[in-house]
N, CA and C of each residue as an Amber inpcrd file, in Angstrom:
protein
   630
  72.2590000 -59.1730000 -79.0610000  71.9170000 -58.5130000 -78.3980000
  72.6600000 -57.7840000 -77.1120000  73.4410000 -56.8490000 -76.7740000
  74.9760000 -57.1460000 -76.1460000  74.4190000 -57.0830000 -74.2050000
  74.6800000 -57.8340000 -73.9050000  74.6900000 -57.9230000 -72.1460000
  75.8810000 -57.4230000 -71.5090000  75.6970000 -56.4970000 -70.1800000
  76.9930000 -56.1730000 -69.1550000  78.2100000 -57.8190000 -68.8480000
  79.1870000 -57.6610000 -68.5880000  79.4870000 -58.8930000 -67.9050000
  79.4030000 -59.3330000 -66.7060000  78.4290000 -58.4760000 -65.7770000
  77.6560000 -58.7840000 -65.0330000  76.7910000 -60.4240000 -65.2690000
  75.9270000 -59.3970000 -65.6630000  74.8660000 -60.5090000 -66.8000000
  75.7250000 -61.6600000 -67.0070000  77.0810000 -61.4540000 -68.3910000
  77.2190000 -62.6350000 -69.0380000  77.9950000 -63.7660000 -67.4980000
  77.8190000 -62.9830000 -66.9770000  78.6280000 -64.0950000 -65.1970000
  77.4280000 -64.6970000 -64.9020000  76.8630000 -64.6570000 -64.6960000
  75.6530000 -65.3060000 -64.0540000  74.8950000 -65.7330000 -65.5030000
  75.2480000 -65.5890000 -66.2720000  74.5880000 -66.8990000 -68.0190000
  75.2070000 -68.0170000 -67.2900000  76.4580000 -67.5190000 -67.6560000
  77.8940000 -68.6240000 -67.3360000  77.5160000 -69.6630000 -66.0380000
  77.2700000 -68.6520000 -65.0950000  76.8440000 -69.6360000 -63.8850000
  75.8050000 -71.1920000 -64.2570000  74.6400000 -70.2610000 -65.0290000
  73.3640000 -70.9230000 -64.4160000  73.6130000 -71.6040000 -66.0090000
  74.2600000 -71.5450000 -67.1460000  74.6980000 -72.6030000 -68.2120000
  75.7890000 -74.0570000 -67.0020000  76.2780000 -73.7080000 -65.9150000
  77.5440000 -74.1370000 -65.8840000  76.3240000 -75.7260000 -64.9810000
  75.0630000 -74.5170000 -64.1990000  74.3730000 -75.6480000 -63.4340000
  73.2090000 -76.4200000 -63.6730000  73.4180000 -75.9700000 -65.2340000
  72.3560000 -76.3880000 -66.0090000  72.7490000 -77.6400000 -67.2020000
  73.0680000 -78.6250000 -66.8480000  74.0880000 -79.0890000 -68.1310000
  72.5410000 -79.1490000 -69.2670000  71.5650000 -78.9230000 -69.1450000
  70.4510000 -79.2850000 -70.2800000  69.9610000 -77.8720000 -70.8340000
  70.8720000 -77.0750000 -70.3490000  70.5910000 -75.6160000 -71.4830000
  69.2510000 -75.5010000 -71.5200000  68.4360000 -75.7510000 -70.5560000
  67.1730000 -75.3710000 -71.1200000  66.3290000 -74.6290000 -70.4720000
  67.0920000 -73.6510000 -69.6120000  66.5430000 -72.2190000 -69.3710000
  67.8410000 -71.3020000 -69.1160000  67.4480000 -69.9580000 -69.8430000
  68.4580000 -68.9620000 -70.3650000  68.4580000 -69.2910000 -71.5890000
  69.6910000 -68.5940000 -71.9620000  70.3310000 -68.6900000 -73.9160000
  71.7810000 -69.0720000 -72.8700000  72.6640000 -69.1610000 -73.8490000
  74.1260000 -69.6290000 -73.4970000  74.9000000 -68.2080000 -73.7560000
  75.8880000 -67.7080000 -72.8120000  76.3470000 -66.6690000 -73.5130000
  77.2760000 -66.7330000 -74.4560000  77.3780000 -68.0710000 -74.5760000
  77.8770000 -67.9970000 -76.6710000  76.9460000 -68.0160000 -78.2290000
  75.3870000 -67.8600000 -77.6540000  74.4890000 -67.7270000 -77.9640000
  74.9550000 -66.7380000 -79.1630000  74.6690000 -67.0840000 -80.5690000
  75.5620000 -66.4980000 -81.9870000  74.1070000 -64.9180000 -81.9620000
  72.8070000 -64.6610000 -80.7700000  72.2030000 -63.7380000 -80.7120000
  72.6910000 -62.6900000 -80.2010000  73.9610000 -63.0170000 -79.0620000
  73.8190000 -62.5140000 -77.3790000  75.6260000 -62.0780000 -77.9890000
  75.6700000 -60.7440000 -77.1110000  77.4420000 -60.4490000 -77.1760000
  77.6230000 -59.7900000 -75.8190000  78.8180000 -59.8390000 -75.5660000
  79.4840000 -58.9130000 -74.1930000  79.8500000 -57.4410000 -74.7980000
  79.2350000 -56.6620000 -73.7230000  79.6670000 -55.0680000 -73.9750000
  80.6240000 -54.7780000 -72.7310000  82.0650000 -54.4980000 -73.3470000
  83.0350000 -54.6630000 -72.4310000  82.9290000 -53.3410000 -72.1010000
  82.7620000 -52.3930000 -71.4820000  83.2160000 -50.7540000 -71.4150000
  84.5240000 -50.7900000 -70.5400000  84.8710000 -49.4240000 -70.4970000
  86.0180000 -48.8650000 -69.7900000  85.6860000 -48.7490000 -68.4080000
  87.2430000 -48.6350000 -68.0410000  87.2250000 -49.2350000 -66.5920000
  88.3950000 -48.1130000 -66.0000000  87.9680000 -48.0830000 -64.3520000
  88.5690000 -47.1490000 -64.0050000  89.6170000 -46.2130000 -64.6390000
  90.4920000 -46.2000000 -65.5170000  91.7670000 -45.1920000 -66.0900000
  91.2440000 -44.7340000 -67.6060000  89.8080000 -45.4630000 -68.0650000
  89.0880000 -45.3190000 -69.2070000  89.7280000 -45.8790000 -70.7440000
  90.2730000 -47.0850000 -69.7180000  91.1250000 -48.4480000 -71.0470000
  90.0900000 -48.9640000 -71.6250000  90.7610000 -49.5030000 -73.2110000
  89.2320000 -50.5380000 -73.4590000  90.5430000 -50.7980000 -74.4050000
  90.7740000 -51.8130000 -74.3640000  92.1790000 -52.4280000 -75.6600000
  91.8140000 -52.8680000 -76.8460000  92.7590000 -52.8120000 -77.8560000
  92.9940000 -53.7900000 -78.7650000  93.1610000 -54.9130000 -79.0290000
  93.6150000 -55.4420000 -78.4000000  94.6960000 -56.2380000 -78.7620000
  93.6480000 -57.8530000 -78.2350000  92.6290000 -57.8000000 -77.7340000
  91.7280000 -59.0190000 -78.1980000  91.1730000 -58.8340000 -79.3760000
  91.0760000 -58.2740000 -80.1750000  90.9780000 -58.7740000 -81.7190000
  91.6030000 -59.2620000 -82.5040000  92.7900000 -59.5260000 -81.7900000
  93.9950000 -60.2640000 -82.1010000  94.2780000 -59.8780000 -83.4410000
  94.2630000 -58.1480000 -83.6270000  95.4570000 -57.5980000 -84.7040000
  96.3220000 -57.0790000 -84.6960000  97.0490000 -57.8480000 -83.5320000
  98.6070000 -57.1680000 -83.5760000  99.0300000 -55.6910000 -83.4700000
  97.8340000 -55.1070000 -83.0270000  98.1780000 -53.2060000 -82.4530000
  98.4710000 -53.5790000 -81.0390000  98.6980000 -52.4190000 -80.5610000
  98.5600000 -52.4170000 -78.5180000  97.8030000 -51.1330000 -78.7260000
  97.3110000 -50.8430000 -77.4190000  96.2050000 -49.9000000 -77.4680000
  96.3140000 -49.2130000 -77.4220000  95.3740000 -47.9540000 -77.6960000
  95.5940000 -46.1950000 -77.8110000  95.1400000 -45.9890000 -77.2410000
  95.7540000 -46.2240000 -75.9830000  94.9110000 -45.4400000 -75.0810000
  96.3940000 -45.5420000 -73.8840000  96.6840000 -44.2890000 -73.4060000
  97.9620000 -43.8500000 -72.3250000  97.1310000 -43.3850000 -71.0700000
  98.2180000 -44.2030000 -70.0900000  97.7910000 -44.3820000 -68.2700000
  99.6420000 -43.3760000 -67.4290000  98.7950000 -42.9170000 -66.4860000
 100.0770000 -42.5810000 -65.4880000 100.7460000 -43.8180000 -65.3290000
 102.2620000 -44.0270000 -65.7800000 103.0150000 -44.8910000 -64.3200000
 103.7930000 -44.9010000 -63.7420000 103.7000000 -44.5970000 -62.6370000
 105.3910000 -44.4340000 -62.0560000 105.7990000 -43.4370000 -63.0260000
 104.7490000 -42.3810000 -62.6140000 105.0900000 -41.1290000 -63.3500000
 105.3910000 -40.4700000 -64.2640000 105.1700000 -41.3710000 -65.2040000
 105.5480000 -41.4900000 -66.5680000 104.1810000 -42.3280000 -67.3190000
 103.8690000 -41.2990000 -68.5640000 102.3030000 -41.7500000 -69.6250000
 103.4680000 -42.8620000 -70.5610000 102.4420000 -43.7830000 -70.6790000
 102.5870000 -45.0190000 -71.1840000 101.8510000 -45.5710000 -71.6350000
 102.2130000 -46.6550000 -72.6470000 100.7980000 -47.2980000 -73.1880000
 100.4590000 -48.1920000 -72.7450000  98.9160000 -48.3100000 -72.6600000
  98.3250000 -49.1620000 -71.6560000  98.0710000 -50.8120000 -72.6940000
  99.1720000 -51.5290000 -72.6260000  99.6430000 -52.6070000 -72.8010000
  98.8630000 -53.2920000 -71.9610000  98.9600000 -55.1270000 -72.7510000
  98.0500000 -55.8010000 -72.1240000  97.7940000 -55.9690000 -70.6600000
  99.0250000 -55.7580000 -70.0820000  99.0910000 -56.3070000 -68.7230000
  98.6530000 -55.0030000 -67.7500000  98.3300000 -53.6870000 -68.3300000
  98.0170000 -52.7190000 -67.4310000  96.8070000 -52.4230000 -67.9860000
  95.8540000 -53.0520000 -68.7960000  94.0880000 -52.7540000 -69.0150000
  93.9110000 -53.8600000 -68.6580000  94.3870000 -54.8750000 -68.5890000
  93.4710000 -56.6880000 -68.0290000  93.4740000 -55.7600000 -66.2800000
  94.2080000 -55.3240000 -65.6520000  93.6970000 -54.8280000 -65.0290000
  92.9410000 -54.3620000 -63.7500000  92.7690000 -53.6550000 -64.9970000
  91.6780000 -52.8510000 -64.5600000  89.9280000 -53.5290000 -64.7530000
  90.1670000 -54.9700000 -65.0690000  88.6280000 -55.1340000 -64.3630000
  88.6640000 -56.2650000 -63.3630000  87.8690000 -57.0070000 -62.6020000
  87.3580000 -57.5790000 -61.7750000  88.2490000 -58.9630000 -62.2200000
  88.2820000 -59.9790000 -61.9050000  89.0090000 -61.3360000 -61.5310000
  87.8700000 -62.1780000 -62.7630000  87.5410000 -61.8420000 -62.1770000
  85.8920000 -62.5900000 -62.3360000  85.6050000 -62.0180000 -63.6200000
  85.9260000 -61.0870000 -64.2680000  85.1840000 -60.9760000 -65.7840000
  86.5470000 -60.8620000 -66.4300000  87.4970000 -61.1220000 -65.9170000
  88.3690000 -60.9600000 -66.9850000  88.1280000 -62.0980000 -68.2310000
  87.9940000 -63.1690000 -68.4760000  88.1740000 -64.0850000 -69.2690000
  86.8400000 -63.7240000 -69.9030000  85.8110000 -62.6700000 -70.0180000
  85.0660000 -62.3680000 -70.8640000  85.8930000 -61.3380000 -72.0670000
  86.7410000 -60.8340000 -71.9080000  87.6760000 -59.7050000 -72.3120000
  87.9740000 -60.5190000 -74.0220000  88.2530000 -61.8550000 -73.6990000
  88.8610000 -62.6230000 -74.8790000  87.8890000 -63.1770000 -75.6540000
  86.7190000 -63.0040000 -75.2490000  85.7170000 -63.6470000 -76.1210000
  85.0560000 -63.2470000 -77.1890000  85.1230000 -64.5530000 -78.4630000
  85.1170000 -63.9770000 -80.2360000  83.9430000 -62.6180000 -79.6140000
  82.9420000 -63.1270000 -78.5910000  81.4750000 -62.3210000 -79.3010000
  81.6600000 -60.9870000 -77.8190000  82.5520000 -60.7620000 -77.3580000
  82.9460000 -59.1980000 -76.7020000  83.3940000 -58.0350000 -77.7420000
  82.4110000 -56.9770000 -76.9330000  82.5940000 -56.1680000 -78.1190000
  82.4980000 -54.3820000 -77.1090000  83.0090000 -53.4760000 -77.7370000
  83.6950000 -52.2160000 -77.4550000  82.6860000 -51.4930000 -77.4640000
  82.8890000 -49.9560000 -77.0380000  82.3500000 -48.6760000 -78.0660000
  82.9610000 -48.4410000 -78.9890000  83.9950000 -49.0170000 -79.8290000
  84.5160000 -48.4100000 -80.8500000  83.5850000 -49.6880000 -81.7210000
  83.1470000 -51.1200000 -81.3470000  82.9040000 -52.1860000 -82.2200000
  80.8720000 -51.4430000 -82.5230000  80.3800000 -50.9540000 -81.9510000
  79.4830000 -50.4090000 -81.8160000  78.3840000 -49.1430000 -83.1290000
  80.0760000 -48.1120000 -82.7110000  80.0670000 -47.1300000 -83.5290000
  80.6280000 -47.5540000 -85.1650000  81.3260000 -48.7920000 -84.8240000
  81.5390000 -49.0390000 -86.3680000  80.2870000 -49.8100000 -87.2830000
  79.3310000 -50.1330000 -86.2490000  77.6890000 -50.8380000 -87.0150000
  77.1020000 -50.9570000 -85.8240000  76.3280000 -49.6710000 -85.6810000
  75.3150000 -49.5880000 -84.6500000  74.4150000 -50.1240000 -85.0560000
  73.7150000 -50.6520000 -86.7430000  72.7410000 -51.3170000 -86.2720000
  72.4920000 -52.3180000 -86.2500000  73.1170000 -52.1450000 -85.9300000
  72.8700000 -54.7710000 -85.4840000  73.5600000 -54.7110000 -84.2140000
  72.7270000 -53.7860000 -83.2010000  73.1030000 -54.0970000 -82.2060000
  72.1510000 -53.3190000 -81.0130000  71.5190000 -53.6440000 -80.1390000
  70.3940000 -53.5790000 -79.1430000  71.3600000 -53.9210000 -77.6940000
  71.3530000 -52.5070000 -77.0750000  72.1530000 -52.5750000 -75.6090000
  71.2610000 -51.8710000 -74.6250000  71.5100000 -52.6040000 -73.4820000
  70.8090000 -52.2920000 -72.1700000  71.5300000 -51.1520000 -71.2780000
  70.3340000 -49.9440000 -71.0240000  71.5290000 -48.7190000 -70.6350000
  70.3030000 -48.6990000 -69.2340000  70.5960000 -47.8270000 -68.3330000
  69.5490000 -47.5090000 -67.5990000  70.6230000 -46.0360000 -67.0710000
  69.9340000 -46.0550000 -65.5590000  70.2220000 -44.3180000 -65.2830000
  72.1080000 -44.6580000 -65.0980000  72.4980000 -45.8110000 -64.3610000
  73.7760000 -46.2720000 -63.7020000  74.8140000 -45.8810000 -64.9510000
  74.4990000 -46.4170000 -66.4850000  74.9420000 -46.7230000 -67.5460000
  75.2040000 -45.8110000 -68.2780000  74.2350000 -44.7640000 -68.3700000
  73.9620000 -43.9870000 -69.6060000  75.5310000 -43.1090000 -69.7620000
  76.1670000 -43.1210000 -69.0230000  77.4100000 -42.4620000 -69.3340000
  78.0800000 -43.1730000 -70.4970000  78.1190000 -44.6840000 -70.4040000
  78.3580000 -45.4310000 -71.9210000  77.6300000 -44.4920000 -73.3700000
  76.9850000 -43.6780000 -73.6870000  76.6620000 -42.6520000 -74.7100000
  77.9660000 -41.9020000 -75.2520000  78.9330000 -42.1450000 -73.3410000
  79.6290000 -41.3930000 -74.2070000  80.4030000 -41.2620000 -75.3090000
  80.7110000 -42.6010000 -75.2520000  81.7510000 -43.2290000 -76.1620000
  80.9310000 -43.5630000 -77.3970000  79.9330000 -44.1170000 -76.8430000
  79.1990000 -44.9500000 -77.9680000  78.7950000 -44.0050000 -79.4280000
  78.5890000 -42.5990000 -78.3970000  78.0990000 -41.1460000 -79.5940000
  76.9000000 -41.2220000 -80.5420000  76.2480000 -42.7000000 -80.3790000
  75.1410000 -42.7600000 -81.1530000  74.5430000 -41.9180000 -82.3790000
  74.2730000 -42.2430000 -83.7090000  73.6330000 -41.5990000 -84.6540000
  72.5620000 -41.6360000 -84.6610000  71.7860000 -42.7180000 -84.7840000
  70.6510000 -43.4850000 -85.3700000  69.8440000 -43.9840000 -84.2400000
  70.1480000 -43.8680000 -83.4530000  69.7340000 -44.9470000 -81.3200000
  67.9770000 -45.0130000 -81.9690000  67.5690000 -45.8170000 -81.0800000
  66.1970000 -45.2700000 -80.7180000  66.2650000 -45.7090000 -78.9960000
  65.6390000 -45.4090000 -78.2020000  65.5540000 -45.9110000 -77.3050000
  63.7620000 -46.6310000 -76.3150000  63.8580000 -47.8440000 -76.3180000
  62.9230000 -48.8480000 -75.9850000  63.0450000 -48.3260000 -74.1650000
  62.0180000 -47.7620000 -73.7770000  61.6750000 -47.5330000 -72.4550000
  60.5460000 -49.2850000 -71.8580000  60.9780000 -50.2530000 -71.5970000
  60.1940000 -51.3870000 -70.9450000  60.3040000 -50.8860000 -69.4810000
  59.7270000 -50.7340000 -68.5990000  59.1070000 -50.6850000 -67.7620000
  58.1270000 -50.1680000 -67.3770000  57.6560000 -50.0620000 -66.2350000
  56.7680000 -49.9870000 -65.7700000  56.6670000 -48.0070000 -65.7160000
  55.8700000 -47.5380000 -65.6930000  55.6770000 -45.8480000 -65.8980000
  56.0570000 -45.5010000 -64.5270000  56.3380000 -44.2760000 -64.2180000
  57.1120000 -43.7850000 -62.7400000  55.5370000 -43.2120000 -61.8910000
  55.6310000 -43.5860000 -61.1780000  54.2470000 -43.4420000 -59.8380000
  54.4110000 -43.2340000 -58.5400000  55.9520000 -42.9660000 -58.4080000
  56.3730000 -41.7870000 -57.3210000  57.0810000 -40.7960000 -57.3320000
  57.2570000 -39.7410000 -56.3540000  58.6110000 -38.5930000 -57.0560000
  59.8740000 -39.3190000 -57.4690000  60.2550000 -40.2860000 -56.9280000
  61.9450000 -40.8320000 -57.0090000  61.7880000 -41.6820000 -58.2980000
  60.6210000 -42.1410000 -58.7310000  60.5520000 -42.6530000 -60.1820000
  60.6370000 -41.6570000 -61.0630000  59.7630000 -40.7720000 -61.2800000
  59.8160000 -39.5320000 -61.7750000  61.1800000 -38.8550000 -61.7630000
  61.6400000 -38.9370000 -61.1510000  62.9110000 -37.9670000 -60.7610000
  64.0080000 -38.8960000 -61.8320000  63.8110000 -40.4670000 -61.4630000
  64.8440000 -41.2140000 -62.4990000  63.8060000 -41.2690000 -63.8580000
  62.8000000 -40.5730000 -63.9960000  63.0460000 -41.3000000 -65.4380000
  63.5090000 -39.5220000 -66.4630000  62.5420000 -38.5920000 -65.1670000
  63.7780000 -37.1360000 -65.8600000  65.2150000 -37.0730000 -66.0980000
  65.8260000 -38.2340000 -65.4560000  67.3640000 -38.3350000 -65.8050000
  67.4470000 -39.0110000 -67.2650000  66.8170000 -39.8910000 -67.1260000
  66.9720000 -40.3830000 -68.6430000  66.3770000 -39.5820000 -69.8090000
  65.3070000 -38.9000000 -69.6260000  64.8960000 -38.1510000 -70.5690000
  65.9660000 -37.2470000 -71.2710000  66.9500000 -36.4050000 -69.4640000
  67.8220000 -35.6210000 -70.3490000  69.0080000 -36.5240000 -71.1280000
  69.7170000 -37.2060000 -70.4650000  70.7320000 -37.7990000 -71.5530000
  70.2880000 -38.0820000 -72.7180000  68.7710000 -39.1970000 -72.7150000
  68.2860000 -39.2390000 -74.1810000  68.3900000 -37.6120000 -74.9020000
  67.5580000 -36.8590000 -74.5390000  68.0010000 -35.7970000 -75.5260000
  69.2340000 -34.9190000 -75.7250000  70.0740000 -34.9130000 -74.8560000
  70.9010000 -34.7310000 -75.1460000  71.8180000 -35.3810000 -76.4160000
  71.3850000 -37.0250000 -76.7900000  71.8980000 -37.5270000 -77.6820000
  71.0970000 -37.5000000 -78.9710000  69.4020000 -36.8220000 -78.7140000
  68.5210000 -36.9940000 -79.9220000  68.0600000 -37.9440000 -80.1050000
  67.6030000 -38.7620000 -79.1010000  67.5700000 -40.2610000 -79.1980000
  65.9190000 -40.7780000 -78.6710000  64.9300000 -41.0720000 -80.0210000
  64.1530000 -40.6170000 -79.8460000  63.2800000 -41.9930000 -78.2270000
  62.4430000 -41.5780000 -77.8000000  61.6670000 -42.2100000 -76.5650000
  60.7300000 -43.4020000 -77.2590000  60.6640000 -44.6580000 -77.0090000
  59.5070000 -45.4230000 -77.4000000  58.8900000 -45.9310000 -76.0880000
  57.8460000 -45.4730000 -75.6240000  57.3870000 -46.0130000 -74.5110000
  56.7460000 -47.1830000 -73.9540000  55.8850000 -47.8840000 -75.4340000
  54.7860000 -48.7930000 -74.6760000  55.1830000 -50.6450000 -74.5980000
  56.3680000 -50.5010000 -73.9900000  56.8780000 -51.9430000 -74.4030000
  57.1390000 -52.7790000 -73.1220000  56.2670000 -52.1860000 -72.0990000
  56.1870000 -52.6170000 -70.7470000  55.8850000 -54.2640000 -70.9540000
  57.1810000 -54.9140000 -70.1270000  57.1140000 -56.5010000 -69.7130000
  56.7530000 -56.5720000 -67.7660000  55.4760000 -56.7130000 -68.1740000
  55.0530000 -57.1340000 -66.3100000  56.0580000 -58.0800000 -66.0520000
  56.4450000 -58.4430000 -64.3970000  57.3290000 -59.2010000 -63.6340000
  56.1560000 -60.3550000 -63.5910000  55.2910000 -59.6200000 -63.2450000
  53.9760000 -60.5470000 -62.2500000  53.5660000 -62.0710000 -63.7630000
  53.4850000 -63.1440000 -62.9180000  52.8480000 -63.8790000 -63.3340000
  51.5750000 -64.0520000 -63.7920000  50.7170000 -64.4790000 -64.4470000
  49.2120000 -64.4740000 -64.6180000  48.3860000 -65.0410000 -63.4930000
  47.3430000 -65.3890000 -63.0950000  46.7300000 -65.7870000 -62.3370000
  46.8120000 -67.2330000 -63.2640000  46.4230000 -68.0370000 -64.0870000
  46.2380000 -69.1630000 -64.4040000  47.9410000 -70.0410000 -63.9730000
  48.9690000 -69.3510000 -63.9010000  50.2810000 -69.7280000 -63.9600000
  50.5700000 -69.8410000 -62.7010000  50.0920000 -68.8760000 -62.0450000
  49.8910000 -69.0700000 -60.3460000  49.4020000 -70.2370000 -59.4550000
  48.1750000 -70.4580000 -60.3980000  47.3590000 -71.8340000 -59.8150000
  48.2360000 -72.8790000 -60.0700000  48.5220000 -72.8090000 -60.9460000
  49.4810000 -74.0010000 -61.8180000  50.9090000 -74.2450000 -61.3620000
  51.6110000 -73.2670000 -60.5850000  52.6640000 -72.7780000 -59.6420000
  52.4340000 -73.8130000 -58.6540000  51.3380000 -73.3840000 -57.6390000
  50.3160000 -73.6200000 -56.4550000  50.2850000 -74.8530000 -56.2770000
  49.5690000 -75.4300000 -57.3460000  49.5030000 -77.0560000 -57.8330000
  50.2860000 -77.7950000 -58.0070000  51.4840000 -77.5390000 -58.4670000
  53.1330000 -78.5750000 -59.1240000  53.6180000 -78.4190000 -57.4360000
  53.5660000 -76.9970000 -56.4660000  54.1890000 -76.9080000 -55.7230000
  53.7820000 -77.2150000 -54.7610000  52.6280000 -77.7150000 -54.1840000
  51.4940000 -78.6070000 -53.5030000  51.6510000 -78.3050000 -51.8820000
  51.9320000 -76.7750000 -51.2960000  51.8110000 -77.0250000 -50.3880000
  49.9980000 -77.1570000 -49.3670000  50.8870000 -77.2940000 -48.1110000
  49.5090000 -77.8310000 -46.9630000  48.4470000 -76.5580000 -46.8900000
  49.3350000 -75.8620000 -46.5100000  48.3440000 -74.6100000 -46.1200000
  49.0790000 -73.0640000 -47.2060000  47.8870000 -73.0380000 -48.3450000
  48.0500000 -71.6180000 -48.6410000  47.3130000 -70.2160000 -47.9310000
  48.1560000 -69.1120000 -47.9540000  47.3330000 -68.3730000 -47.4860000
  47.7150000 -66.6940000 -48.8280000  46.6780000 -66.8350000 -49.3530000
  46.4320000 -65.6430000 -50.5800000  47.1440000 -64.4230000 -49.0610000
  48.6520000 -63.4150000 -50.6500000  48.9300000 -62.3300000 -49.6880000
  48.3210000 -61.0790000 -51.1700000  48.6800000 -60.0410000 -50.5470000
  49.0270000 -58.8500000 -52.1380000  48.1870000 -59.6970000 -53.3670000
  46.9230000 -59.2700000 -53.1490000  45.9340000 -59.8850000 -54.0140000
  44.7340000 -59.0650000 -53.6640000  44.2400000 -58.6910000 -55.0240000
  42.8790000 -58.1280000 -55.0780000  41.1820000 -58.7290000 -54.5250000
  42.2140000 -59.8190000 -54.7310000  40.8740000 -60.9280000 -55.4510000
  41.5430000 -62.7010000 -54.7790000  41.7480000 -62.7080000 -53.2010000
  42.1110000 -63.3150000 -52.7080000  40.6910000 -64.6500000 -52.6460000
  39.9330000 -64.7480000 -53.3410000  38.7170000 -65.9390000 -53.2680000
  39.4350000 -66.8000000 -54.5020000  39.7120000 -65.8740000 -55.7610000
  40.1770000 -67.1960000 -56.8260000  40.7570000 -67.9300000 -56.2940000
  41.7140000 -68.0960000 -55.4860000  42.3050000 -69.2460000 -55.3500000
  41.7360000 -70.1860000 -54.1930000  40.5040000 -70.2230000 -54.0920000
  39.7130000 -71.0440000 -53.2080000  39.3280000 -71.9870000 -54.1630000
  39.8040000 -72.2120000 -55.5290000  39.9490000 -73.2160000 -55.8510000
  40.7520000 -74.3140000 -56.4040000  41.3750000 -73.9830000 -55.2480000
  42.5980000 -74.9680000 -55.0620000  42.3390000 -76.2050000 -53.7540000
  41.7180000 -75.9330000 -53.3110000  40.8760000 -76.6710000 -51.9960000
  40.7550000 -77.6420000 -53.1290000  40.0470000 -77.7780000 -54.4100000
  39.8260000 -79.2150000 -54.8630000  40.9060000 -80.0430000 -55.3030000
  41.6060000 -79.3520000 -54.8420000  43.3950000 -80.3420000 -55.3840000
  43.5990000 -80.7480000 -53.5230000  43.0050000 -80.4290000 -52.4360000
  43.5720000 -81.2780000 -51.5860000  44.4410000 -79.6720000 -50.1000000
  44.2570000 -78.7220000 -51.2460000  45.1550000 -77.5720000 -50.3180000
  44.3740000 -76.4050000 -49.5620000  44.9160000 -76.3910000 -48.2860000
  43.8500000 -75.9790000 -47.4020000  44.3290000 -74.0480000 -47.9690000
  43.6140000 -73.5440000 -48.0230000  43.4280000 -72.0760000 -48.2820000
  42.7040000 -71.3830000 -47.3760000  44.0310000 -70.6430000 -46.2910000
  43.2150000 -69.7510000 -45.3680000  43.3330000 -68.6450000 -45.4570000
  42.4510000 -66.9860000 -45.4240000  42.7850000 -65.8120000 -46.0610000
  42.4570000 -64.8340000 -44.6940000  44.2850000 -64.2760000 -44.9600000
  44.6170000 -63.4980000 -43.3750000  43.4100000 -63.0230000 -43.4900000
  43.8350000 -62.3490000 -42.3400000  42.8420000 -60.8620000 -42.0560000
  43.7850000 -60.2160000 -40.8230000  43.0940000 -59.1680000 -41.1300000
  44.1630000 -58.2120000 -40.2330000  43.6100000 -58.4150000 -38.7040000
  44.0820000 -58.3220000 -37.6120000  44.0820000 -58.3390000 -36.1980000
  43.9980000 -57.0180000 -35.7870000  42.7610000 -56.8370000 -34.4790000
  42.0660000 -55.5740000 -34.0990000  43.0760000 -55.4790000 -33.1320000
């Protein structure tokens, strides 16, 4: 599973704060890779592979076309993400092209342009989000369909993962927090929280004032 450099940075920070490593996978997990996308001038270096070859990209520098050596391509990336460029589990579009079937990569409307570099040949798209229910979401989904249709990528739509906790999980969370007072909101069945009164929690049902 390839994550972006931003996601890698967040996992790194979480791991540093959570020494027991009980939440979220390590950025060094054998099943996780970091996707290094081309930035700025469209550079991505082969130097990180340690193969001794210089980059095959060129940029205009001081009115001359020069080979995008390590110093140039590294400056394309933000300081906080540069350390990931040399990770053993860092991959570029060229790595995906060489072994497409072993990678899963998350793309959305803001990152579908990566398909231009990757040029997938046998990809499928797992659409794991809620179905569009307003005009803006319908437009975004149309953009998604256009990108995927252009690259002949079939869409599989039935993999939605809700971000909502289940009822028993919510009750368990409230019991663990054990507030003095609970105001149930954003629910169609606020009365189900009344069972928390047995735990010494005062449950107040908000009402609209006239």
